[in-house]
C-alpha positions in Angstrom: 1.3 11.0 -11.2 1.8 10.0 -7.8 0.3 11.8 -4.8 3.7 12.3 -3.5 4.5 14.4 -6.6 1.6 16.0 -6.9 1.2 19.6 -6.2 -0.9 20.5 -3.2 -2.9 23.4 -3.5 -5.0 25.2 -0.7 -8.1 25.7 -2.1 -10.3 27.1 0.6 -10.0 30.3 3.0 -12.0 30.9 6.3 -12.8 33.7 8.1 -10.7 35.0 10.8 -13.1 33.7 13.7 -13.3 30.4 12.1 -11.9 27.6 14.1 -10.0 26.6 11.4 -8.4 29.5 10.5 -5.3 28.8 12.3 -4.3 26.5 9.7 -3.4 29.5 7.4 -3.3 29.7 3.8 -0.4 28.0 2.7 -0.1 24.0 2.0 2.0 22.2 4.7 5.0 20.0 4.3 4.0 16.1 4.6 5.1 14.2 7.6 8.6 12.3 7.2 8.2 8.7 6.7 10.4 5.7 5.9 10.9 4.4 2.5 8.9 2.1 0.9 11.5 -0.9 1.0 12.1 -0.2 4.9 8.4 -0.4 5.5 8.1 -3.6 3.6 11.0 -5.0 5.8 9.1 -4.4 9.0 7.8 -7.5 11.1 3.9 -7.3 12.2 4.8 -5.5 15.5 6.9 -3.0 14.0 4.8 -2.2 11.6 1.8 -1.9 14.3 4.0 0.2 16.0 4.9 2.5 12.9 1.3 2.8 12.3 0.7 4.1 16.0 3.7 6.3 15.4 2.5 7.9 12.4 -1.1 8.6 13.9 0.6 10.2 17.2 2.6 12.6 14.7 -0.3 13.7 12.8 -2.0 14.2 16.1 0.9 16.0 17.5 0.9 18.3 14.5 -2.9 19.1 15.0 -2.6 19.7 18.7 0.3 22.2 18.4 -2.6 24.5 16.9 -5.6 22.8 18.5 -4.2 21.8 21.9 -7.9 21.2 23.2 -8.1 18.3 20.4 -8.9 14.9 22.3 -6.8 11.8 21.7 -8.5 8.9 20.1 -7.8 5.3 20.9 -6.2 3.4 17.8 -7.2 0.0 16.7 -6.7 -2.3 13.3 -10.0 -4.3 13.7 -11.7 -2.8 10.7 -12.4 -5.3 8.0 -13.4 -5.4 4.1 -12.8 -2.7 1.7 -12.6 0.5 4.0 -9.1 1.6 4.7 -9.8 3.5 8.0 -12.8 5.2 9.9 -12.9 8.1 12.6 -15.6 8.0 15.2 -16.1 11.0 17.6 -18.9 9.5 19.7 -16.4 6.6 20.6 -13.4 8.6 20.3 -11.5 6.2 18.2 -10.1 5.6 15.1 -9.8 2.3 13.2 -7.7 1.0 10.5 -7.8 -2.1 8.3 -4.8 -4.5 8.9 -4.9 -6.4 5.9 -5.1 -3.0 3.5 -2.2 -1.8 5.7 0.2 -4.9 5.6 -0.3 -4.9 1.8 -0.1 -1.1 1.0 2.5 0.1 3.6 3.8 3.2 2.3 0.6 4.2 0.7 -1.5 3.6 3.7 0.8 5.3 6.4 1.4 8.5 3.8 -2.4 8.7 2.8 -5.0 7.1 4.7 -3.6 7.9 8.3 -3.4 11.6 7.7 -6.9 11.3 6.1 -8.4 9.6 8.9 -7.0 12.0 11.4 -8.1 14.9 9.4 -11.7 13.5 9.9 -11.0 13.3 13.2 -9.7 17.3 13.8 -12.9 18.4 11.8 -15.0 16.3 13.9 -13.3 17.8 17.2 -12.6 21.2 16.2 -15.6 22.4 14.0 -18.1 19.7 14.9 -17.8 18.9 18.3 -16.7 22.2 19.6 -18.6 24.3 17.4 -21.8 22.1 17.6 -22.6 21.8 14.0 -22.2 19.4 11.1 -20.3 19.6 8.0 -19.7 17.5 4.8 -17.1 14.6 5.8 -15.1 15.7 2.6 -16.1 19.1 2.3 -13.8 22.3 2.6 -12.7 21.9 6.3 -11.6 18.3 5.8 -10.0 19.4 2.4 -8.2 22.4 4.1 -6.8 20.2 7.1 -5.6 17.8 4.6 -3.7 20.5 2.5 -2.7 23.0 5.1 -1.8 20.7 7.8 -0.8 17.7 6.2 0.2 18.7 3.0 -1.6 16.0 0.9 -4.1 16.3 -2.1 -7.6 15.7 -0.4 -8.5 12.6 -2.3 -11.5 11.2 -1.0 -11.1 7.7 -1.9 -8.2 5.0 -2.2 -7.1 3.1 -4.9 -5.9 0.0 -3.1 -6.5 -3.5 -4.2 -9.1 -4.9 -2.1 -9.4 -8.2 -3.6 -8.0 -10.1 -0.9 -9.5 -7.8 2.2 -13.1 -8.0 0.9 -15.6 -10.9 1.7 -17.5 -9.4 -1.2 -15.2 -8.7 -4.1 -17.5 -9.0 -7.0 -19.4 -5.9 -8.4 -22.5 -5.9 -10.1 -24.8 -2.9 -11.6 -28.3 -1.8 -11.7 -30.4 0.8 -13.3 -29.9 3.4 -10.4 -26.1 3.0 -10.1 -26.7 1.5 -6.5 -23.4 -0.5 -5.9 -24.1 -4.5 -5.3 -21.2 -6.7 -4.1 -21.4 -10.1 -4.3 -19.5 -12.8 -2.6 -17.6 -15.5 -4.6 -20.6 -18.0 -3.6 -23.2 -15.2 -4.9 -21.3 -14.8 -8.0 -21.1 -18.4 -8.8 -24.8 -18.6 -8.3 -25.5 -15.5 -10.9 -23.0 -17.0 -13.1 -25.0 -20.5 -13.2 -28.3 -18.1 -14.0 -29.6 -17.2 -10.6 -31.3 -13.7 -11.1 -30.8 -11.1 -8.4 -32.7 -7.6 -8.5 -31.8 -4.1 -6.8 -34.3 -3.7 -4.0 -34.5 0.0 -4.9 -35.2 0.2 -8.5 -36.4 -3.5 -9.4 -34.0 -4.1 -12.2 -32.0 -7.1 -12.5 -28.5 -7.2 -11.4 -25.8 -7.5 -14.4 -22.1 -8.2 -14.0 -19.6 -8.7 -12.8 -18.2 -5.1 -13.5 -14.8 -6.1 -12.0 -12.2 -8.7 -12.0 -11.5 -9.1 -8.2 -7.9 -10.2 -8.8 -7.2 -6.9 -10.5 -9.6 -4.7 -8.7 -8.5 -1.1 -7.4 -11.3 -0.1 -4.9 -12.1 3.5 -4.5 -13.7 2.7 -1.1 -12.3 4.7 1.9 
């Protein structure tokens, strides 16, 4: 079942004096967005403008409840497997342009609210309340459901085989993720041995086929 058809459920309830109590207890309606075909037809400048508009729409919905919310800068300079990041210290949101270009509807409807939800929690709960919470804890989940109407999924399922400089996944005994470049992967296939610095076990793989890889990195 796709995220757009999944039933969104609000699972958390905060005390009346909690900063996020303003969210209420009912899931929100997702922000409107053009259909996938229209997004695929956009030129690069138009797609960038659409990204900025979606970020502003997410922030506007948040500022209607939290007018003290600061406005972050937005860039598309993020590389690799990560789709987006929120950074309160630098007051910015960063997005992965290649993943946006290749996964337009999913990125705009899921990734953008995901990162803005992080921004809201960082600003409203952590910065204002001078406290730290888990990145994908109840606070973030409640913002996702009750502000943006989206299932609070921690990871994305976008193909990162062309975006990642280290697309080959290898495993070890302690389940630490190891990602090899194509050159290192080729060396491993020729018999070169690599070991995990944590558990000392020889790395085995590859565990994936980058040509069909759907990463779970956020």
